[in-house]
N, C-alpha and C positions, 0 to 999 in steps of 0.2 A: 520846658514842657514838661508837664505831669500828667500821666495816664494811668490806667487800671492795669495792673499786674495779679495776673491769678498764678498762685505760687505753684513753684515746679521743681523739680529734682529732689522731691521731697516723698518717700514712701509710694504710696498708689498712686501719686500724681504726676508720674514721671513715667515717659513712654512715647512711642510714635503717635501721633494724633490723638493724644490724651488731653484735657484741660480740665483744671480744677472747677467745682462749681463757682457762680460768681460770688457767693459767701465766702469764699476763700480767696477774694483779691483784696487789694490794698493799692493806694496812690504812689506810683513810684516816677521820678524825674528819668527821662531820657538816658540818660548817664548810667545811672544804676541799671537800668531795664536792659540796657545792652551788656551789662556784666553778668546776667543770669542766663542760665539755660534757657532756651538752645544755642543764643546769640554766643555766649560767653558764658564762663565759670568760674566766679570769685567766691569759693566755699565757704568766708566768712559772710557774704551776705546771703547765700544760700542757707547756712545753718540758721541765721536770723529771722527768716522769711514767717516761721509760726507765731514768733513773739509779735510780728509787725502786723499781722493778720489779727491776732486777738486784741491788739491796741486799737486796730481801726475799729473792728467790731465794738469794743466797749466806748470809743468816742462815739460812735452812732449811736449807741443804746442810750448814752447820757445826753445826747441830742435831741431825743425821741425819734429815732427813725426805727422801724419795725424791719426787723431781718428776717 
């Protein structure tokens, strides 16, 4: 199953009861989502979030989606 993941564990998008804005979200499978904060912590995945968000935004723009 794939669902939205809001970037977390990075900069000011980290902390109790904080969630990044929707524009900083990306599709992510359940298995990978469980490895992200706060459920888990796979540093390699955490470090690549910004790249994934940018790739998701670029694909959306290329498809004509207004961000």
